[in-house]
gemmi code that builds the backbone of each chain (N, CA, C; Angstrom):
import gemmi

chains = {
    "A": [
        ("MET", (17.613, 21.927, -13.707), (18.800, 21.700, -12.942), (18.393, 21.176, -11.690)),
        ("THR", (17.052, 21.243, -11.177), (16.849, 20.556, -9.865), (16.431, 19.204, -10.024)),
        ("ALA", (16.083, 18.548, -8.954), (15.744, 17.056, -9.024), (14.276, 17.068, -8.979)),
        ("THR", (13.471, 18.172, -8.795), (12.123, 18.106, -9.068), (11.424, 18.394, -10.506)),
        ("ALA", (10.340, 17.835, -10.641), (9.747, 17.926, -12.020), (9.516, 19.469, -12.316)),
        ("PRO", (9.693, 19.637, -13.652), (9.449, 21.022, -14.399), (7.818, 21.371, -13.707)),
        ("ALA", (8.093, 22.783, -13.382), (6.934, 23.436, -12.852), (6.252, 24.087, -13.889)),
        ("PRO", (4.817, 23.811, -14.081), (3.917, 24.501, -14.851), (3.926, 25.931, -14.491)),
        ("ALA", (3.750, 26.943, -15.595), (3.573, 28.473, -15.305), (2.528, 28.542, -14.198)),
        ("GLY", (2.436, 29.823, -13.568), (1.432, 30.056, -12.670), (1.637, 29.366, -11.129)),
        ("ARG", (0.608, 29.195, -10.752), (0.502, 28.475, -9.307), (0.804, 27.151, -9.436)),
        ("ALA", (2.276, 26.850, -9.410), (2.651, 25.578, -9.504), (2.599, 24.734, -8.161)),
        ("LEU", (2.354, 23.649, -7.985), (2.472, 23.008, -6.840), (3.451, 22.005, -6.875)),
        ("PRO", (4.146, 21.617, -5.568), (5.141, 20.757, -5.647), (4.821, 19.244, -5.706)),
        ("HIS", (5.737, 18.426, -6.584), (5.621, 17.392, -6.872), (7.033, 16.564, -6.606)),
        ("PRO", (6.902, 15.399, -6.217), (8.335, 14.834, -6.427), (8.695, 14.290, -7.650)),
        ("ALA", (9.935, 14.509, -7.956), (10.350, 13.817, -9.425), (10.277, 12.217, -9.385)),
        ("ARG", (10.159, 11.706, -10.515), (9.996, 10.402, -10.517), (10.974, 9.501, -9.661)),
        ("GLU", (12.218, 10.177, -9.696), (13.227, 9.186, -8.627), (12.990, 9.421, -7.320)),
        ("GLN", (12.542, 10.349, -7.004), (12.010, 10.657, -5.460), (10.966, 9.948, -5.147)),
        ("ILE", (9.815, 9.228, -5.866), (8.887, 8.459, -5.334), (9.198, 7.149, -4.721)),
        ("ARG", (8.643, 7.061, -3.579), (8.894, 5.894, -2.704), (7.822, 4.850, -2.665)),
        ("LEU", (7.982, 3.564, -2.795), (6.972, 2.723, -2.775), (6.143, 2.633, -1.416)),
        ("GLU", (6.880, 3.060, -0.254), (6.136, 3.149, 0.784), (5.285, 4.321, 0.864)),
        ("GLY", (5.492, 5.404, 0.379), (4.751, 6.533, 0.238), (3.499, 6.449, -0.742)),
        ("VAL", (3.722, 5.512, -1.803), (2.573, 5.037, -2.705), (1.766, 4.254, -1.991)),
        ("LEU", (2.051, 3.411, -1.229), (1.208, 2.437, -0.515), (0.538, 3.022, 0.378)),
        ("HIS", (1.109, 4.120, 1.427), (0.389, 4.827, 2.338), (-0.828, 5.632, 1.511)),
        ("ALA", (-0.260, 6.266, 0.448), (-1.301, 7.192, -0.149), (-2.585, 6.281, -0.803)),
        ("LEU", (-2.250, 4.954, -1.199), (-3.529, 4.264, -1.341), (-4.109, 3.337, -0.270)),
        ("SER", (-3.645, 3.520, 1.003), (-4.210, 2.800, 2.027), (-5.473, 3.602, 2.810)),
        ("ASP", (-5.665, 4.407, 2.096), (-7.211, 5.279, 2.597), (-8.236, 4.836, 1.359)),
        ("PRO", (-9.373, 4.437, 1.947), (-10.445, 4.342, 1.022), (-11.000, 5.203, 0.025)),
        ("LEU", (-10.770, 6.488, 0.303), (-11.070, 7.873, -0.596), (-10.315, 7.689, -1.678)),
        ("ARG", (-8.781, 7.729, -0.819), (-7.743, 7.959, -1.975), (-7.579, 6.979, -2.941)),
        ("LEU", (-7.828, 5.672, -2.529), (-8.014, 4.522, -3.484), (-8.988, 4.561, -4.596)),
        ("ARG", (-10.349, 5.382, -4.083), (-11.462, 5.551, -4.973), (-10.999, 6.652, -6.035)),
        ("ILE", (-10.407, 7.717, -5.651), (-9.806, 8.666, -6.436), (-8.859, 8.061, -7.446)),
        ("VAL", (-8.055, 7.323, -7.059), (-7.039, 6.914, -8.261), (-7.612, 5.794, -9.068)),
        ("ARG", (-8.619, 5.053, -8.586), (-9.333, 4.181, -9.432), (-10.259, 4.902, -10.462)),
        ("GLU", (-10.920, 6.043, -10.139), (-11.666, 6.993, -11.056), (-10.577, 7.841, -11.970)),
        ("LEU", (-9.556, 7.990, -11.613), (-8.279, 8.719, -12.570), (-7.789, 7.486, -13.519)),
        ("ALA", (-7.882, 6.451, -13.031), (-7.257, 5.315, -13.995), (-8.363, 4.990, -15.077)),
        ("ALA", (-9.594, 4.901, -14.591), (-10.711, 4.378, -15.445), (-10.941, 5.479, -16.623)),
        ("ASP", (-10.704, 6.971, -15.995), (-11.091, 8.079, -17.061), (-9.961, 8.038, -18.021)),
        ("GLY", (-8.755, 8.000, -17.390), (-7.724, 7.931, -18.317), (-7.279, 9.465, -18.633)),
        ("ASP", (-7.733, 10.223, -18.090), (-7.648, 11.845, -18.471), (-7.474, 12.347, -17.228)),
        ("GLU", (-7.159, 13.798, -17.277), (-7.284, 14.867, -16.080), (-8.580, 15.004, -15.780)),
        ("LEU", (-8.606, 14.971, -14.342), (-10.001, 15.372, -13.824), (-9.897, 16.160, -12.973)),
        ("SER", (-10.990, 17.310, -12.807), (-10.999, 18.326, -11.832), (-11.222, 17.808, -10.502)),
        ("CYS", (-10.821, 18.482, -9.193), (-11.402, 17.851, -7.976), (-12.665, 17.912, -8.004)),
        ("SER", (-13.467, 19.002, -8.395), (-15.001, 19.164, -8.216), (-15.596, 17.841, -9.089)),
        ("PHE", (-14.961, 17.100, -9.998), (-15.415, 15.987, -10.483), (-16.005, 15.008, -9.406)),
        ("PHE", (-14.951, 14.745, -8.307), (-15.248, 13.828, -7.431), (-16.168, 14.094, -6.346)),
        ("ASP", (-17.175, 13.285, -6.260), (-18.385, 13.511, -5.408), (-17.778, 12.612, -4.052)),
        ("LEU", (-17.031, 13.182, -3.255), (-16.671, 12.421, -2.008), (-17.554, 12.923, -0.840)),
        ("PRO", (-17.702, 11.889, 0.012), (-18.432, 12.109, 1.304), (-17.970, 12.815, 2.345)),
        ("VAL", (-17.206, 13.830, 2.083), (-16.069, 14.669, 3.094), (-16.199, 16.034, 2.672)),
        ("THR", (-15.651, 16.918, 3.575), (-15.624, 18.257, 3.302), (-14.818, 18.634, 2.321)),
        ("LYS", (-14.864, 19.960, 1.670), (-13.717, 20.201, 0.812), (-12.345, 20.216, 1.207)),
        ("SER", (-12.145, 20.694, 2.413), (-10.766, 20.671, 2.906), (-10.377, 19.184, 3.278)),
        ("THR", (-11.032, 18.443, 3.414), (-10.656, 16.739, 3.542), (-10.417, 16.505, 2.187)),
        ("THR", (-11.238, 16.795, 1.122), (-10.923, 16.412, 0.208), (-9.508, 16.857, -0.592)),
        ("THR", (-9.276, 18.053, -0.225), (-8.141, 18.967, -0.818), (-7.006, 18.121, 0.025)),
        ("HIS", (-7.019, 17.579, 1.171), (-6.103, 16.871, 2.017), (-5.733, 15.453, 1.180)),
        ("HIS", (-6.706, 14.822, 0.624), (-6.548, 13.729, 0.132), (-5.795, 13.770, -1.107)),
        ("PHE", (-6.210, 14.885, -1.933), (-5.489, 15.098, -3.178), (-3.926, 15.309, -2.905)),
        ("ARG", (-3.825, 16.115, -1.793), (-2.269, 16.359, -1.529), (-1.456, 15.401, -1.492)),
        ("VAL", (-2.070, 14.426, -0.370), (-1.469, 13.202, -0.080), (-0.893, 12.612, -1.467)),
        ("LEU", (-1.898, 12.221, -2.153), (-1.735, 11.569, -3.470), (-0.551, 12.333, -4.327)),
        ("ARG", (-0.830, 13.769, -4.466), (0.360, 14.346, -4.898), (1.624, 14.345, -4.338)),
        ("GLU", (1.856, 14.434, -3.240), (3.179, 14.279, -2.460), (3.766, 12.914, -2.570)),
        ("ALA", (2.938, 11.850, -2.608), (3.348, 10.577, -2.871), (3.838, 10.295, -4.143)),
        ("GLY", (3.489, 11.345, -5.200), (3.878, 10.902, -6.407), (2.848, 10.099, -7.424)),
        ("VAL", (1.741, 9.911, -6.717), (0.743, 9.160, -7.315), (-0.108, 10.021, -8.502)),
        ("ILE", (-0.282, 11.171, -8.152), (-1.210, 11.983, -9.244), (-0.244, 13.380, -9.422)),
        ("ARG", (-0.476, 13.838, -10.279), (-0.144, 15.272, -10.845), (-1.158, 16.470, -10.795)),
        ("GLN", (-0.896, 17.431, -10.092), (-2.035, 18.315, -9.743), (-1.464, 19.538, -10.696)),
        ("VAL", (-2.360, 19.959, -11.679), (-1.890, 21.333, -12.268), (-3.286, 22.335, -12.361)),
        ("TYR", (-3.035, 23.469, -12.142), (-3.854, 24.622, -12.290), (-3.908, 24.831, -13.528)),
        ("ARG", (-5.380, 24.826, -14.145), (-5.662, 25.158, -15.542), (-6.881, 26.147, -15.608)),
        ("GLY", (-6.550, 27.385, -15.611), (-7.629, 28.388, -15.383), (-7.915, 28.214, -14.002)),
        ("THR", (-9.230, 28.309, -13.528), (-9.667, 28.240, -12.221), (-9.847, 26.886, -11.639)),
        ("ALA", (-9.452, 25.886, -12.523), (-9.670, 24.435, -12.146), (-8.319, 23.830, -11.863)),
        ("LYS", (-8.335, 22.920, -10.640), (-7.020, 22.322, -10.357), (-7.475, 20.929, -11.054)),
        ("MET", (-6.644, 20.474, -11.789), (-6.864, 19.242, -12.720), (-5.970, 18.263, -11.988)),
        ("ASN", (-6.276, 16.851, -11.896), (-5.607, 15.916, -11.406), (-5.407, 14.747, -12.554)),
        ("GLY", (-4.198, 14.318, -12.571), (-3.881, 13.212, -13.457), (-3.038, 12.098, -12.757)),
        ("LEU", (-3.392, 10.942, -12.940), (-2.744, 9.775, -12.697), (-1.094, 9.647, -13.240)),
        ("ARG", (-0.129, 9.666, -12.315), (1.372, 9.425, -12.748), (1.550, 8.117, -13.205)),
        ("ARG", (0.879, 7.511, -14.214), (0.882, 6.379, -14.637), (2.334, 6.033, -15.349)),
        ("ASP", (2.703, 6.724, -15.971), (3.984, 6.519, -16.704), (5.080, 6.350, -15.651)),
        ("ASP", (4.978, 7.314, -14.588), (6.080, 7.258, -13.590), (6.229, 5.897, -12.845)),
        ("LEU", (4.864, 5.765, -12.490), (4.651, 4.650, -11.570), (4.866, 3.197, -12.466)),
        ("ASP", (4.553, 3.256, -13.458), (4.991, 1.943, -14.424), (6.340, 1.843, -14.633)),
        ("GLU", (7.113, 3.111, -14.830), (8.655, 2.825, -15.040), (9.254, 2.322, -13.802)),
        ("LEU", (8.808, 2.806, -12.509), (9.413, 2.604, -11.429), (9.273, 1.173, -10.761)),
        ("PHE", (7.854, 1.067, -10.744), (7.260, -0.335, -10.343), (6.477, -0.984, -11.431)),
        ("PRO", (6.994, -1.783, -12.336), (6.120, -2.268, -13.586), (5.130, -3.265, -12.896)),
        ("GLY", (3.941, -2.979, -13.464), (2.797, -4.173, -13.096), (2.113, -3.660, -11.628)),
        ("LEU", (2.589, -3.033, -10.849), (2.188, -2.647, -9.509), (0.791, -1.916, -9.547)),
        ("LEU", (0.712, -0.817, -10.254), (-0.435, -0.225, -10.342), (-1.622, -0.975, -10.997)),
        ("ALA", (-1.379, -1.718, -11.799), (-2.275, -2.608, -12.601), (-2.729, -3.644, -11.622)),
        ("SER", (-1.789, -4.152, -10.689), (-2.305, -5.125, -9.960), (-3.087, -4.489, -8.443)),
        ("LEU", (-2.632, -3.192, -8.266), (-3.382, -2.475, -7.256), (-4.856, -2.285, -7.550)),
        ("LEU", (-5.010, -1.773, -8.885), (-6.406, -1.385, -9.486), (-7.201, -2.675, -9.555)),
        ("ASP", (-6.481, -3.908, -9.855), (-7.293, -5.155, -9.948), (-7.663, -5.630, -8.614)),
        ("ALA", (-6.806, -5.313, -7.767), (-7.292, -5.931, -6.193), (-8.266, -5.039, -5.747)),
        ("ALA", (-8.271, -3.655, -6.026), (-9.340, -2.840, -5.738), (-10.776, -3.305, -6.221)),
        ("ALA", (-10.715, -3.626, -7.606), (-11.592, -4.041, -8.325), (-12.439, -5.191, -7.877)),
        ("ARG", (-11.616, -6.255, -7.344), (-11.782, -7.506, -7.009), (-12.577, -7.394, -5.548)),
        ("GLN", (-12.062, -6.538, -4.752), (-12.557, -6.173, -3.340), (-13.865, -5.633, -3.588)),
        ("GLU", (-14.169, -4.584, -4.351), (-15.447, -3.805, -4.655), (-16.545, -5.021, -5.100)),
        ("ALA", (-16.058, -5.865, -5.999), (-16.940, -6.821, -6.463), (-17.266, -7.999, -5.363)),
        ("ARG", (-16.355, -8.255, -4.547), (-16.687, -9.170, -3.473), (-17.528, -8.708, -2.523)),
        ("LEU", (-17.170, -7.327, -1.998), (-17.840, -6.827, -0.820), (-19.266, -6.325, -1.417)),
        ("GLY", (-19.363, -5.981, -2.507), (-20.501, -5.528, -3.034), (-21.647, -6.626, -3.190)),
        ("GLU", (-21.157, -7.874, -3.279), (-21.952, -8.974, -3.304), (-22.437, -9.683, -1.978)),
        ("GLY", (-21.600, -9.242, -0.977), (-21.764, -9.642, 0.414), (-23.196, -9.336, 1.141)),
    ],
    "B": [
        ("MET", (-17.157, -22.406, 13.495), (-18.552, -21.488, 13.435), (-18.631, -20.212, 13.339)),
        ("THR", (-17.233, -19.620, 13.577), (-17.122, -18.234, 13.723), (-16.564, -17.785, 12.342)),
        ("ALA", (-16.419, -16.555, 12.226), (-15.793, -16.072, 11.030), (-14.343, -15.840, 10.991)),
        ("THR", (-13.760, -15.958, 12.136), (-12.290, -15.968, 12.372), (-11.583, -17.341, 11.933)),
        ("ALA", (-10.538, -17.085, 11.762), (-9.616, -18.338, 11.372), (-9.651, -19.158, 12.711)),
        ("PRO", (-9.518, -20.454, 12.527), (-9.203, -21.501, 13.756), (-8.037, -20.972, 14.455)),
        ("ALA", (-8.246, -21.134, 15.806), (-7.126, -20.688, 16.584), (-6.340, -21.850, 17.266)),
        ("PRO", (-5.118, -21.705, 17.043), (-4.120, -22.745, 17.637), (-4.328, -22.791, 19.129)),
        ("ALA", (-3.976, -24.089, 19.531), (-4.047, -24.230, 21.126), (-3.028, -23.308, 21.829)),
        ("GLY", (-3.522, -22.988, 23.009), (-2.722, -22.116, 23.746), (-2.897, -20.395, 23.712)),
        ("ARG", (-1.800, -19.794, 23.698), (-1.955, -18.430, 23.542), (-2.188, -18.053, 22.193)),
        ("ALA", (-3.615, -18.073, 21.939), (-3.893, -17.819, 20.359), (-3.977, -16.335, 20.351)),
        ("LEU", (-3.466, -15.833, 19.180), (-3.566, -14.287, 18.835), (-4.569, -14.000, 17.805)),
        ("PRO", (-5.296, -12.980, 17.888), (-6.545, -12.875, 16.960), (-5.942, -12.482, 15.553)),
        ("HIS", (-6.629, -13.059, 14.540), (-6.513, -12.920, 13.176), (-7.643, -12.596, 12.416)),
        ("PRO", (-7.552, -11.772, 11.470), (-8.832, -11.528, 10.557), (-8.855, -12.925, 9.532)),
        ("ALA", (-10.000, -13.322, 9.487), (-10.293, -14.306, 8.342), (-10.070, -13.948, 7.112)),
        ("ARG", (-9.917, -14.771, 6.149), (-9.442, -14.475, 4.945), (-10.552, -13.299, 4.168)),
        ("GLU", (-11.813, -13.370, 4.473), (-12.822, -12.840, 3.983), (-12.941, -11.326, 4.619)),
        ("GLN", (-11.981, -11.284, 5.780), (-12.079, -10.160, 6.411), (-11.028, -9.252, 6.252)),
        ("ILE", (-9.910, -9.551, 5.439), (-8.938, -8.817, 5.048), (-9.190, -7.873, 3.920)),
        ("ARG", (-8.779, -6.791, 4.304), (-9.131, -5.374, 3.303), (-7.743, -4.790, 2.644)),
        ("LEU", (-7.869, -4.701, 1.330), (-6.827, -4.164, 0.638), (-6.216, -2.861, 1.288)),
        ("GLU", (-6.732, -1.914, 1.701), (-6.595, -0.732, 2.307), (-5.763, -1.221, 3.587)),
        ("GLY", (-6.085, -1.964, 4.365), (-5.388, -2.468, 5.561), (-3.994, -2.996, 5.119)),
        ("VAL", (-3.949, -4.012, 4.135), (-2.606, -4.576, 3.567), (-1.838, -3.337, 3.025)),
        ("LEU", (-2.335, -2.388, 2.514), (-1.522, -1.510, 2.017), (-0.868, -0.651, 2.983)),
        ("HIS", (-1.651, -0.228, 4.112), (-1.156, 0.487, 5.322), (-0.212, -0.251, 5.946)),
        ("ALA", (-0.363, -1.691, 6.216), (0.903, -2.477, 6.669), (2.015, -2.475, 5.892)),
        ("LEU", (1.947, -2.279, 4.650), (3.261, -2.204, 3.951), (3.693, -1.059, 3.676)),
        ("SER", (2.983, -0.066, 4.050), (3.617, 1.372, 3.994), (4.718, 1.943, 4.844)),
        ("ASP", (5.078, 0.826, 5.637), (6.270, 1.164, 6.591), (7.416, 0.265, 6.147)),
        ("PRO", (8.480, 1.373, 6.257), (9.845, 0.404, 5.771), (10.114, -0.735, 6.466)),
        ("LEU", (10.187, -0.825, 7.756), (10.209, -2.051, 8.522), (9.302, -3.062, 8.241)),
        ("ARG", (8.090, -2.757, 7.988), (7.248, -3.716, 8.003), (7.366, -4.377, 6.597)),
        ("LEU", (7.770, -3.733, 5.474), (8.037, -3.957, 4.187), (9.006, -5.142, 4.149)),
        ("ARG", (10.112, -4.821, 5.068), (11.271, -5.621, 5.172), (10.962, -6.910, 5.729)),
        ("ILE", (10.185, -6.848, 6.742), (9.746, -8.038, 7.515), (9.046, -8.890, 6.380)),
        ("VAL", (8.077, -8.480, 5.863), (7.252, -9.280, 4.600), (8.471, -9.851, 3.781)),
        ("ARG", (9.314, -8.933, 3.100), (10.168, -9.412, 2.099), (11.173, -10.573, 2.814)),
        ("GLU", (11.565, -10.453, 3.842), (12.340, -11.508, 4.699), (11.361, -12.863, 4.669)),
        ("LEU", (10.229, -12.577, 5.081), (9.234, -13.626, 5.093), (9.133, -14.327, 3.605)),
        ("ALA", (8.881, -13.657, 2.888), (8.712, -14.277, 1.312), (9.986, -14.923, 0.835)),
        ("ALA", (11.166, -14.346, 1.192), (12.181, -14.760, 0.683), (12.600, -16.166, 1.244)),
        ("ASP", (12.207, -16.142, 2.578), (12.541, -17.677, 3.411), (11.333, -18.655, 3.239)),
        ("GLY", (10.286, -18.094, 2.965), (9.167, -18.970, 2.596), (8.598, -20.011, 3.736)),
        ("ASP", (9.232, -19.699, 5.050), (8.824, -20.676, 6.012), (8.360, -19.608, 7.137)),
        ("GLU", (8.133, -20.217, 8.388), (7.821, -19.414, 9.542), (9.216, -19.023, 10.020)),
        ("LEU", (9.158, -17.716, 10.531), (10.368, -17.217, 11.278), (9.997, -16.410, 12.344)),
        ("SER", (10.948, -16.880, 13.507), (10.534, -16.154, 14.941), (10.816, -14.500, 14.884)),
        ("CYS", (10.236, -13.905, 15.811), (10.347, -12.544, 15.845), (11.990, -12.195, 16.081)),
        ("SER", (12.642, -13.070, 16.701), (13.830, -12.738, 17.137), (14.890, -12.972, 16.089)),
        ("PHE", (14.425, -13.612, 14.975), (15.229, -13.761, 13.735), (15.434, -12.368, 13.039)),
        ("PHE", (14.431, -11.548, 13.148), (14.770, -10.167, 12.546), (15.518, -9.201, 13.386)),
        ("ASP", (16.393, -8.738, 12.641), (17.520, -7.728, 13.431), (17.032, -6.481, 12.952)),
        ("LEU", (16.174, -5.855, 13.493), (15.506, -4.616, 13.204), (16.139, -3.372, 14.181)),
        ("PRO", (16.465, -2.283, 13.633), (16.961, -1.291, 14.379), (16.050, -0.562, 15.235)),
        ("VAL", (15.171, -1.213, 16.076), (14.291, -0.635, 16.861), (13.889, -1.348, 18.041)),
        ("THR", (13.439, -0.605, 19.018), (13.175, -1.507, 20.392), (12.228, -2.669, 20.115)),
        ("LYS", (12.292, -3.657, 21.133), (11.691, -4.823, 21.048), (10.031, -4.490, 20.969)),
        ("SER", (9.726, -3.329, 21.831), (8.113, -3.080, 21.678), (7.674, -2.735, 20.299)),
        ("THR", (8.661, -1.864, 19.840), (8.534, -1.255, 18.466), (8.396, -2.529, 17.372)),
        ("THR", (9.118, -3.378, 17.521), (9.100, -4.884, 16.653), (7.822, -5.405, 17.038)),
        ("THR", (7.532, -5.533, 18.327), (6.304, -6.183, 18.406), (5.041, -5.579, 17.809)),
        ("HIS", (4.959, -3.991, 18.002), (3.990, -3.358, 17.209), (4.022, -3.653, 15.825)),
        ("HIS", (5.012, -3.662, 15.019), (5.135, -3.797, 13.565), (4.535, -5.156, 13.211)),
        ("PHE", (4.867, -6.266, 14.039), (4.356, -7.532, 13.667), (2.899, -7.548, 14.103)),
        ("ARG", (2.252, -6.763, 15.019), (0.840, -6.839, 15.358), (0.198, -6.186, 14.080)),
        ("VAL", (0.681, -5.078, 13.639), (-0.045, -4.429, 12.422), (-0.052, -5.146, 11.386)),
        ("LEU", (0.977, -6.030, 11.036), (0.879, -7.136, 9.839), (-0.005, -8.107, 10.231)),
        ("ARG", (-0.241, -8.661, 11.370), (-0.986, -9.656, 11.805), (-2.514, -9.212, 11.732)),
        ("GLU", (-2.895, -8.006, 12.282), (-4.204, -7.387, 12.189), (-4.734, -7.158, 10.705)),
        ("ALA", (-3.737, -6.798, 9.908), (-4.087, -6.568, 8.826), (-4.293, -7.893, 7.797)),
        ("GLY", (-3.789, -8.897, 8.349), (-3.904, -10.243, 7.562), (-2.870, -10.583, 6.730)),
        ("VAL", (-1.609, -9.778, 6.774), (-0.833, -10.059, 6.079), (0.286, -11.144, 6.516)),
        ("ILE", (0.267, -11.401, 7.847), (1.086, -12.572, 8.376), (0.397, -13.152, 9.442)),
        ("ARG", (0.621, -14.411, 9.720), (-0.081, -15.198, 10.904), (1.002, -15.454, 11.848)),
        ("GLN", (0.671, -15.074, 13.197), (1.535, -15.256, 14.194), (1.178, -16.396, 15.327)),
        ("VAL", (1.884, -17.403, 15.476), (1.356, -18.670, 16.370), (2.720, -18.868, 17.204)),
        ("TYR", (2.080, -19.005, 18.311), (3.345, -19.360, 19.449), (3.559, -20.897, 19.197)),
        ("ARG", (4.756, -21.086, 19.273), (5.219, -22.613, 19.198), (6.288, -22.590, 20.395)),
        ("GLY", (5.913, -23.545, 21.407), (6.690, -23.430, 22.463), (6.877, -21.893, 23.147)),
        ("THR", (8.101, -21.410, 23.236), (8.215, -20.019, 23.798), (8.668, -19.077, 22.595)),
        ("ALA", (8.560, -19.508, 21.271), (8.936, -18.580, 20.264), (7.513, -18.286, 19.590)),
        ("LYS", (7.336, -16.932, 19.352), (6.410, -16.702, 18.456), (6.867, -16.760, 16.763)),
        ("MET", (6.198, -17.495, 16.320), (6.452, -17.602, 14.938), (5.533, -16.953, 13.879)),
        ("ASN", (6.286, -16.323, 12.831), (5.591, -15.439, 11.797), (5.628, -16.016, 10.432)),
        ("GLY", (4.465, -16.403, 10.006), (4.522, -16.719, 8.721), (3.644, -15.991, 7.555)),
        ("LEU", (4.087, -15.562, 6.424), (3.166, -14.821, 5.461), (2.041, -15.758, 4.951)),
        ("ARG", (0.923, -14.812, 4.890), (-0.410, -15.502, 4.638), (-0.397, -15.165, 2.833)),
        ("ARG", (0.509, -15.996, 2.417), (0.527, -15.949, 1.050), (-0.734, -16.380, 0.339)),
        ("ASP", (-1.071, -17.560, 0.589), (-2.302, -18.265, -0.009), (-3.642, -17.310, 0.292)),
        ("ASP", (-3.630, -16.755, 1.249), (-4.717, -15.904, 1.548), (-5.065, -14.620, 0.601)),
        ("LEU", (-3.553, -13.969, 0.717), (-3.494, -12.733, -0.026), (-3.513, -12.938, -1.748)),
        ("ASP", (-2.912, -14.180, -2.057), (-3.113, -14.626, -3.406), (-4.384, -14.877, -3.770)),
        ("GLU", (-5.298, -15.472, -3.166), (-6.612, -15.860, -3.521), (-7.455, -14.275, -3.495)),
        ("LEU", (-7.329, -13.606, -2.551), (-8.008, -12.436, -2.689), (-7.577, -11.472, -3.638)),
        ("PHE", (-6.412, -11.414, -3.771), (-5.663, -10.293, -4.822), (-4.506, -10.995, -5.518)),
        ("PRO", (-4.911, -11.815, -6.618), (-3.953, -12.224, -7.361), (-3.089, -11.532, -8.101)),
        ("GLY", (-1.732, -11.849, -7.808), (-0.616, -10.990, -8.182), (-0.173, -9.960, -7.623)),
        ("LEU", (-0.866, -9.433, -6.536), (-0.600, -8.302, -5.873), (0.636, -8.382, -4.973)),
        ("LEU", (0.531, -9.410, -4.217), (1.973, -9.779, -3.426), (3.217, -9.675, -4.202)),
        ("ALA", (3.166, -10.459, -5.475), (4.282, -10.531, -6.126), (4.724, -9.261, -6.810)),
        ("SER", (3.751, -8.327, -7.288), (4.092, -7.119, -7.586), (4.628, -6.231, -6.570)),
        ("LEU", (4.112, -6.334, -5.414), (4.644, -5.608, -4.219), (5.918, -6.037, -3.899)),
        ("LEU", (6.308, -7.248, -3.782), (7.598, -7.731, -3.577), (8.761, -7.301, -4.710)),
        ("ASP", (8.030, -7.366, -5.844), (9.069, -7.043, -7.120), (9.348, -5.533, -7.132)),
        ("ALA", (8.227, -4.758, -6.722), (8.498, -3.099, -6.560), (9.317, -2.951, -5.418)),
        ("ALA", (9.400, -3.423, -4.408), (10.236, -3.439, -3.296), (11.776, -3.652, -3.561)),
        ("ALA", (11.798, -4.849, -4.357), (13.382, -5.420, -4.673), (13.884, -4.324, -5.815)),
        ("ARG", (13.178, -3.887, -6.753), (13.327, -2.788, -7.671), (13.902, -1.522, -6.968)),
        ("GLN", (13.191, -1.131, -5.923), (13.632, 0.265, -5.222), (14.934, 0.010, -4.598)),
        ("GLU", (14.898, -1.238, -3.738), (16.090, -1.353, -3.178), (17.263, -1.388, -4.018)),
        ("ALA", (17.126, -1.922, -5.199), (18.230, -2.054, -6.128), (18.639, -0.540, -6.650)),
        ("ARG", (17.551, 0.082, -6.998), (17.867, 1.533, -7.569), (18.406, 2.393, -6.478)),
        ("LEU", (17.810, 2.372, -5.293), (18.383, 3.192, -4.329), (19.677, 2.853, -3.601)),
        ("GLY", (20.186, 1.540, -3.757), (21.368, 1.133, -3.497), (22.632, 1.445, -4.425)),
        ("GLU", (22.104, 1.669, -5.692), (23.134, 2.131, -6.600), (23.291, 3.532, -6.559)),
        ("GLY", (22.246, 4.233, -5.923), (22.319, 5.859, -5.843), (23.481, 6.235, -5.325)),
    ],
}
model = gemmi.Model(1)
for chain_id, residues in chains.items():
    chain = gemmi.Chain(chain_id)
    for i, (resn, *xyz) in enumerate(residues, 1):
        res = gemmi.Residue()
        res.name, res.seqid = resn, gemmi.SeqId(i, " ")
        for name, pos in zip(("N", "CA", "C"), xyz):
            atom = gemmi.Atom()
            atom.name, atom.element = name, gemmi.Element(name[0])
            atom.pos, atom.b_iso = gemmi.Position(*pos), 0.0
            res.add_atom(atom)
        chain.add_residue(res)
    model.add_chain(chain)
structure = gemmi.Structure()
structure.add_model(model)
structure.setup_entities()
């Protein structure tokens, strides 16, 4: 009966419902290189990944912060499964709201990596 | 001979060259509602527009700031023409670096406006 998405049992983390997701928030979430990298890895994997899967060159608390920004923007869904916090891309929600945007963003990120890697 | 774009005569403003434009910077520039609105208006018009064309609900100095963020990210080109500072979307540069991205972003912004306007 609320506007938010159904909460999983246990230690549920707050997520915006699909209709609460804002383009500006999504773009802000993806404007950081590490967050963009997280999203690319989630998209490439296609499945949920635990936070510990990501080998980011920052502290654990900074990593937690980046995942939280992505979750609060509606880009990823974070769910506790046992002792692991699992992260999944909200591809369906984003594709429904903004058709083609996520694919364009991922393509742009891949092109940039290819370009700068060659430089 | 420099990596930056050719400067127009007179009071030239610094711009990143095409190859200096970064996806993260573009996304950050577009993550603000007013800056996104500026870009949408420039895209809809298709031509250069003066800063004074935009009727933004903020002070002149804040408006200047937003245009500067867009310029420094490589999203717009700002050129003095006489006494007017003219702004143009760097569509060719963005389309070359990130094919389809600008179109997807503009479409996403239009969809969001239509959706929230109906709410």
